[in-house]
TORGUDO-503373 format. One record per residue (C-alpha): residue in one letter; z, y, x. Coordinates in steps of 0.02 Angstrom, whole numbers, plus 32768, in hexadecimal, padded with zeros to 4 digits. Layout:
BEGIN
   type     pz     py     px
      A      Z      Y      X
...
This chain:
BEGIN
   type     pz     py     px
      M   2B37   A7E6   6213
      K   2ABC   A75F   61E0
      S   2B00   A6B2   61B7
      R   2AB6   A610   61FA
      A   2AC1   A576   618B
      R   2AE4   A4C8   61D0
      S   2B2A   A424   618D
      F   2ACC   A432   60E9
      R   2ABD   A377   60C2
      D   2B62   A36D   6061
      P   2B45   A385   5FA5
      A   2BF2   A3D7   5F99
      G   2BCA   A46C   6009
      R   2B87   A4A9   60AD
      L   2BC1   A4F9   614E
      H   2B8E   A5A7   6188
      F   2BAE   A605   622A
      I   2BCB   A6C0   6223
      G   2BC4   A6EC   62DA
      M   2C31   A662   6324
      E   2CA0   A64E   628A
      P   2C84   A5B0   6221
      I   2C89   A5D2   6166
      R   2C7D   A53F   60EF
      Q   2C35   A55B   6043
      V   2C76   A4DF   5FC2
      Y   2C0F   A4D9   5F23
      A   2C69   A504   5E81
      E   2C69   A451   5E40
      F   2CD2   A419   5ED5
      A   2D35   A4B9   5EF3
      E   2DD4   A48D   5E93
      A   2DEE   A3E4   5EE9
      C   2DCB   A430   5F94
      R   2E44   A4C0   5F77
      A   2ECC   A443   5F47
      L   2EA9   A3DC   5FE4
      V   2EB6   A471   6059
      A   2F5A   A4A7   6007
      S   2FA8   A3F8   600E
      P   3036   A3C7   6085
      F   2FCA   A335   60BF
      F   2F40   A3A8   60FB
      E   2FBC   A421   6148
      Q   3005   A390   61AE
      L   2F58   A361   61EB
      M   2F39   A414   6223
      L   2FE3   A423   6278
      S   2FC2   A382   62D9
      G   2F1A   A3C7   6314
      Q   2EBC   A336   62C7
      V   2E61   A3A4   6249
      V   2E19   A450   6269
      R   2E83   A4E5   6230
      T   2E41   A51D   6186
      R   2E6D   A5A8   610E
      V   2E2B   A5E0   6065
      L   2DCE   A686   605F
      E   2DF9   A6D8   5FBB
      S   2D73   A75C   5FD2
      M   2CE6   A782   6048
      P   2C64   A80C   604F
      G   2BC9   A7CE   5FF6
      H   2B51   A80E   607A
      L   2BA0   A797   60F8
      L   2B83   A6FB   6091
      P   2B06   A722   6007
      V   2AED   A66A   5FDC
      A   2B9C   A659   5F8E
      K   2B98   A64D   5ED1
      P   2C1E   A66B   5E4D
      G   2C9E   A5E0   5E53
      D   2C76   A5AC   5F05
      L   2D08   A599   5F7D
      L   2CFD   A5E1   602C
      L   2D61   A596   60BB
      A   2D76   A5DE   6169
      H   2D8B   A561   61F8
      D   2DCC   A583   62A6
      A   2D37   A587   631C
      I   2D2B   A4F8   6398
      P   2D0D   A54F   6441
      F   2C75   A4E6   6472
      P   2C29   A46D   63F3
      S   2BE5   A3CA   6439
      F   2B8F   A336   63EA
      P   2B8C   A277   63FD
      A   2AF0   A277   646B
      E   2B59   A2D5   64EC
      W   2BF4   A267   64E6
      P   2C24   A1D8   6559
      A   2C63   A139   6507
      E   2D17   A172   651C
      M   2CFA   A20A   64AE
      L   2C9C   A1A8   6429
      H   2D2D   A12D   6426
      A   2DAA   A1BD   6413
      A   2D45   A204   6381
      A   2D43   A157   6330
      C   2DFF   A145   6342
      L   2E1C   A1F1   62F7
      T   2DAD   A1C4   6262
      L   2E10   A124   6244
      D   2EB6   A180   6259
      I   2E87   A1FE   61D4
      A   2E42   A178   615F
      Q   2EE6   A119   6172
      R   2F53   A1B1   614E
      A   2EE7   A1E3   60B9
      L   2F07   A13B   6064
      D   2FBC   A169   6040
      H   2F87   A20B   5FEB
      G   2F06   A1C6   5F73
      L   2E77   A202   5FDF
      G   2DE8   A1B5   603F
      L   2D59   A1E7   60B0
      K   2CAD   A1E4   6064
      D   2C5A   A1D7   610E
      A   2C89   A19E   61BD
      T   2C17   A1E9   623F
      P   2C35   A235   62EC
      Y   2BE5   A2D5   62AC
      N   2C87   A2F3   624B
      V   2CE1   A309   62F3
      L   2CDA   A390   6378
      F   2D3F   A39C   6418
      K   2DB3   A42D   643E
      G   2DC1   A417   64F8
      A   2DE2   A35D   650A
      R   2E32   A34B   645E
      P   2DCC   A309   63CA
      V   2DDA   A370   632A
      F   2D9D   A33B   627D
      V   2D3A   A3CD   6236
      D   2CEB   A393   6193
      V   2D62   A3C3   6107
      L   2CE4   A38D   6083
      S   2CEE   A2DB   60C2
      F   2D93   A2C5   6064
      E   2D88   A28B   5FB0
      P   2DFB   A23C   5F2D
      R   2DF0   A17F   5F2F
      D   2E00   A0FE   5EA5
      P   2EAC   A0B1   5EC5
      L   2E6D   A005   5E91
      D   2DC9   A005   5EF5
      P   2DDB   9F9C   5F94
      V   2D32   9FD1   5FDE
      W   2D2B   A050   606C
      L   2C7E   A095   604D
      P   2C6A   A0E7   60FA
      Q   2C82   A03F   6151
      A   2BC8   A021   616F
      Q   2BB0   A0D0   61B4
      F   2C48   A0BA   6225
      L   2BFB   A01B   626A
      R   2B51   A06D   6287
      T   2B90   A10C   62D8
      F   2C2D   A0D2   6334
      L   2C42   A018   634D
      L   2B8F   9FDE   636D
      P   2B65   A06E   63E6
      L   2C05   A046   6447
      L   2BD4   9F8E   644E
      A   2B22   9FB6   6487
      N   2B64   A02E   650A
      G   2BEF   9FBF   654E
      A   2B98   9F15   654C
      L   2AE2   9F47   6566
      Q   2AF6   9FEE   65C3
      V   2A8B   A048   6540
      P   2AAD   A103   655B
      L   2AFD   A156   64C5
      S   2A8D   A1ED   64E3
      S   29F0   A187   64C4
      L   2A3B   A13D   6425
      F   2A72   A1E0   63D5
      L   29DE   A247   640F
      S   2967   A1D1   63B4
      R   29D7   A191   6326
      R   2A3F   A20D   62C5
      D   2A9A   A184   6267
      G   2ABA   A10C   62F7
      L   2A84   A056   6305
      E   2A5C   9FDB   627C
      P   2A9C   9F2A   629A
      A   29E9   9EEB   629D
      E   29BC   9F63   632A
      L   2A4C   9F28   6396
      Y   2A28   9E73   6367
      R   297A   9E83   63B3
      M   29C7   9EC1   6457
      L   2A36   9E28   646A
      S   2A0F   9D83   64BE
      G   2A21   9CE5   6456
      V   2AC7   9CB9   64A7
      K   2B15   9D65   648B
      R   2AE5   9D5F   63D4
      L   2B59   9CCB   63BE
      R   2BEF   9D11   641A
      P   2C73   9D91   63E9
      P   2C6E   9E21   63CB
      F   2BB5   9E19   63A2
      L   2BC2   9D82   6330
      G   2C2F   9DDA   62B0
      A   2BF5   9E8E   62C6
      V   2B3A   9E70   62DA
      S   2AF6   9DC0   62C0
      I   2B4D   9D8D   621F
      P   2B23   9E33   61C7
      V   2A6D   9E1C   61FC
      W   2A69   9D68   61BF
      L   2AB6   9D9A   6118
      S   2A49   9E35   6101
      G   29C6   9DD2   609E
      K   2A49   9D99   6022
      A   2A8A   9E4B   6011
      E   29DB   9E8C   5FED
      A   29C2   9E06   5F6B
      S   2A61   9E3F   5F13
      G   2A12   9EEA   5EFA
      A   2A80   9F6E   5EA9
      A   2B05   9EED   5E7E
      I   2B4D   9EF7   5F2C
      Y   2B7B   9FAE   5F0E
      R   2BD5   9F95   5E68
      P   2C8A   9FD0   5E6D
      R   2D0D   9F4A   5E87
      R   2DBF   9F5F   5E4D
      L   2E5D   9F01   5E79
      K   2EF7   9EEA   5E0C
      S   2F6F   9F60   5E64
      E   2F73   9FF7   5ED6
      E   2FE0   9F98   5F53
      Q   2F60   9F0E   5F61
      T   2ED3   9F8B   5F78
      R   2F32   9FEB   5FFE
      F   2F57   9F47   6059
      V   2E9E   9F18   605C
      L   2E68   9FC4   609A
      Q   2EF1   9FCD   611E
      N   2EBD   9F24   6162
      L   2E07   9F59   6164
      L   2E2E   9FF8   61C6
      A   2E9D   9F96   623E
      S   2E10   9F19   625B
      L   2D94   9FA5   627D
      R   2E0E   9FF1   62F9
      R   2E21   9F4C   6357
      K   2D65   9F34   6361
      T   2D49   9FE8   6398
      N   2DCF   9FDD   641F
      S   2D83   9F3A   645D
      A   2CD4   9F85   6463
      A   2D12   A01D   64C3
      A   2D72   9FAF   653E
      R   2CCF   9F5E   6577
      K   2C9B   A004   65C7
      R   2D37   A01A   6632
      G   2D25   A000   66EC
      Q   2C69   A01B   66F0
      A   2C32   A08D   677C
      T   2B92   A0DA   67BD
      S   2B51   A11D   6861
      W   2B9B   A1C7   6836
      S   2C49   A18A   6807
      D   2C88   A19E   68B9
      Y   2C10   A228   68EE
      C   2C95   A29E   6930
      R   2CCA   A21A   69AE
      T   2C1D   A1DE   69E1
      C   2BC7   A288   69F5
      S   2BC7   A2E3   6A9B
      Y   2C6D   A340   6A7F
      D   2D02   A30F   6AE9
      Q   2DB3   A334   6AB3
      R   2DBF   A3DA   6B0F
      S   2D1B   A421   6ACF
      F   2D40   A3E9   6A1D
      E   2DE8   A441   6A24
      Q   2D8F   A4DF   6A5F
      K   2D16   A4D2   69CD
      S   2DA7   A4B9   6953
      A   2E03   A550   699B
      F   2D66   A5BB   6987
      V   2D55   A58D   68CF
      A   2E10   A59F   68AF
      G   2E0D   A64C   68FD
      F   2D81   A681   6889
      L   2DDF   A63E   67F1
      K   2E81   A697   681E
      E   2E2B   A73D   683F
      K   2DAC   A744   67B1
      R   2E09   A6DD   672B
      P   2D71   A6A8   66C5
      A   2DA2   A675   6615
      R   2D14   A5F8   65FB
      V   2CC5   A590   6684
      L   2C2F   A51C   6685
      D   2C36   A49D   6712
      I   2B85   A459   6727
      G   2B7F   A3B3   6780
      C   2C3C   A3A2   676E
      N   2C41   A2EE   67AE
      T   2CF7   A2B4   67B2
      G   2D31   A361   677A
      H   2D8F   A3A2   6812
      F   2D52   A455   67F9
      S   2D60   A449   673C
      R   2E18   A421   6753
      L   2E2D   A4B6   67C9
      A   2DE2   A528   6744
      A   2E4E   A4DF   66B8
      A   2EEA   A4F4   6724
      C   2EC0   A5AE   672F
      G   2EBB   A5BC   6671
      A   2E00   A5AD   6651
      Q   2DB1   A54D   65C3
      V   2D3C   A4D7   6620
      V   2CA0   A47A   65EF
      G   2C6B   A3FF   6676
      I   2BC1   A3AC   666E
      D   2B77   A31E   66D1
      Q   2AEB   A2A2   66B3
      D   2B5A   A20F   66E4
      A   2BB8   A1CC   664B
      A   2C31   A169   66B8
      V   2C79   A201   6712
      V   2C78   A269   6672
      G   2CD8   A1E1   6617
      S   2D57   A1D6   66A3
      L   2D6E   A293   66A3
      W   2D85   A295   65E6
      S   2E0A   A20D   65F0
      E   2E6A   A271   6672
      A   2E58   A315   6615
      H   2E91   A2C5   6571
      R   2F25   A270   65C3
      E   2F5E   A30D   661E
      K   2F30   A384   658F
      L   2EB9   A3E9   65FC
      D   2E45   A468   65A9
      I   2DA9   A40F   65E8
      L   2D18   A3D4   657E
      P   2CAF   A35A   65E6
      L   2C00   A335   65A5
      V   2B70   A2C4   65D7
      V   2AE8   A346   65F2
      D   2A5E   A34A   6674
      F   2A46   A402   669D
      A   2991   A3E0   66CD
      R   2973   A390   6621
      P   29FA   A3D7   65AF
      T   2A1A   A39D   64FE
      P   2992   A3DF   6489
      A   29A9   A425   63DB
      L   29AB   A399   635A
      G   29AB   A37B   62A1
      W   2956   A3CE   620F
      N   28F5   A468   6246
      N   2943   A44C   62F4
      E   29E0   A4A5   62B6
      E   2A61   A420   628C
      T   2A97   A407   6340
      P   2A64   A49A   63AE
      A   2A22   A480   645D
      F   2AA0   A47E   64EB
      L   2A55   A51A   653C
      A   2A5C   A578   6496
      R   2B15   A550   6489
      A   2B35   A579   6540
      R   2ADB   A620   6546
      G   2B55   A6B0   6535
      H   2BED   A63E   6537
      F   2C24   A631   65ED
      D   2C70   A6B5   665F
      A   2C51   A64A   66F8
      V   2BDF   A5B9   6724
      F   2BFC   A53E   67B3
      M   2B65   A4F0   6808
      L   2BB9   A495   6898
      A   2B5A   A410   68FA
      L   2AD3   A41C   6873
      L   2A48   A491   68AA
      H   29F6   A416   6923
      H   29F4   A390   689C
      L   2998   A403   6824
      V   291D   A440   68A8
      V   28FB   A398   68FC
      T   291D   A30E   687E
      D   28E5   A36B   67E2
      Q   2866   A3D8   683D
      I   289E   A477   67E4
      P   2865   A513   6842
      L   28F4   A578   688C
      A   28C4   A614   682A
      E   28CD   A5B2   6787
      V   297A   A56F   67B0
      M   29BE   A61C   67D5
      A   296E   A667   6739
      L   29BD   A5E3   66C9
      A   2A66   A5F6   671E
      A   2A5D   A6B0   66F7
      R   2A38   A68C   663F
      V   2AC9   A613   662F
      S   2B4D   A67B   6689
      N   2B91   A71B   663D
      R   2BCE   A75A   66E4
      Y   2BF7   A6E9   6779
      L   2B9E   A65A   67D1
      V   2BF8   A5F2   6855
      I   2B6F   A593   68AD
      E   2B58   A527   6947
      Y   2ABE   A533   69B4
      V   2A95   A494   6A14
      A   2A19   A4A7   6AA3
      P   2989   A42C   6ABE
      E   29E0   A3F5   6B5F
      D   2A77   A3B2   6AFD
      P   2A82   A2F2   6AFE
      Q   2A8E   A2E9   6A41
      F   29F5   A358   6A2F
      I   2995   A2E9   6AA8
      R   29C6   A24E   6A46
      L   2988   A29C   69A3
      A   28E5   A2D8   69F2
      R   28B9   A225   6A25
      G   2843   A256   6AB0
      R   27F7   A2EA   6A53
      D   2852   A365   6AC3
      A   27B5   A3CC   6AE3
      L   27B1   A3FF   6A2C
      Y   2859   A458   6A3D
      R   2850   A4AA   6AE8
      G   283A   A552   6A96
      L   28DB   A540   6A35
      S   2943   A5AA   6AAA
      R   29E6   A602   6A86
      E   298A   A6A9   6A8C
      R   2911   A66D   6A08
      F   29A2   A630   699D
      E   29F7   A6DA   69A7
      E   2955   A735   697E
      S   2944   A6CB   68E2
      A   29FB   A6E4   68B2
      L   29EC   A7A0   68C5
      Q   2969   A7A7   683C
      H   29F7   A78C   67C0
      F   2A9D   A79D   681D
      R   2AF5   A7FC   68A5
      I   2B54   A7A1   692D
      L   2C10   A7BC   6925
      E   2C45   A73A   69A4
      R   2BF9   A6B3   6A12
      C   2C34   A63F   6A9A
      Q   2BF5   A5AA   6AFA
      V   2C51   A507   6AE4
      E   2C99   A4DB   6B8D
      G   2C33   A457   6BE8
      Q   2BB2   A44E   6B5B
      Q   2B04   A48E   6B35
      R   2B4A   A4D2   6A93
      W   2B78   A581   6A55
      L   2BE3   A5B3   69C1
      Y   2BBF   A650   695B
      V   2C10   A6B6   68D3
      L   2B88   A715   6877
      E   2B98   A797   67ED
      K   2B0E   A7C1   6772
      S   2AB5   A864   6796
      A   2A4B   A8D7   672B
      G   29B3   A8BA   679A
      P   2978   A871   683F
      E   29E9   A898   68D3
      K   29B5   A8B4   6987
      L   29D6   A829   6A03
      D   2A66   A848   6A7C
      V   2A39   A7E1   6B16
      R   2ADD   A7FA   6B72
């Protein structure tokens, strides 16, 4: 099986995927130190706590599987994270959780003579709602008398400043990380601020003063990077512990600015045309599908507040829920994390999903590339009319993409043009969608699926379907 290389920027090694299994190649020069780290009680504790990905040493491996390994290289096998995600897809709550995990690990490493050589959200993946540190090569021995935490500037650029821009200025994290791999420079955020905000906390200390002092730092040249040493290990540890504690306070404060913000979709389940009785019928329909078919992996597209994601998780499924609204995704993540639900909520617009990014478009794969072949069932509930009307995606295209994403089942809701919500979305363009009948929907669905079950929602111009992928186009049953 051919290997795919990723995460090649680290001079100590690179990450490969053989099928879905992550294999880390550690170059011979760094192999001994890495082997000692993985065997240490400190690292074992991190793995047992779930903070660091499960890792084991491979003493041998067939050469044809990883031909790039050279004599003396160390090979490590990591547990696969079920569905990798990246900072451009996280709400502020998840970026904050990744920041806290990074600081936790840096703090614990201090007592074991270790440090982190980088502090970036790309070192963290989410297993369900739980953040997991995955970059073993980020650990390195530290000088016990050096009081400088070298990753501090990167932590500020990739964690603190994006959280500040998002919470105080409502700058979407997706736009930041899609265009800037290494986050925000203080000067960039400084230009976004009004004169008054530049002089007030937290921007004064985190943004303005660093910008004002940047000229002096440049004038110092290489001198600013010369190692500094204190007189004792205790003094050094005290300085570093206070630095990490300060970063934690600032990060928590930045994240708190986002809490309580809402959007027009935050209360969508209440404001849409469903009444209590019809919503309970819809929930019972989905719950019946879950109990009968027992899909292991579910993608809930347009998950909103996560009602149906929670139903799927309660039935034992690993769930990825996506929605374009960061507020509802952040709320769902907080609930899933608090209640330990196997739900990974992501900020993804299905009509414009996350593209492939990075060198050769291979460092962070596109959302659809990760989704294809992964899910046993896909939910598209109260979504189809948004794609067809708001995003103007042809019905046939929607159904074709649903078939590519789902391995087997599609639970989908058809909303007729007569539905009040449909009319509101159409904004007087009703004539454009008069041909979008239920018969036409079923004809399009039958190009890729067969109909297992359907029912009309009581008192609504809405129908619920359970579809199963077919080998070819099916004939329309008009009963």
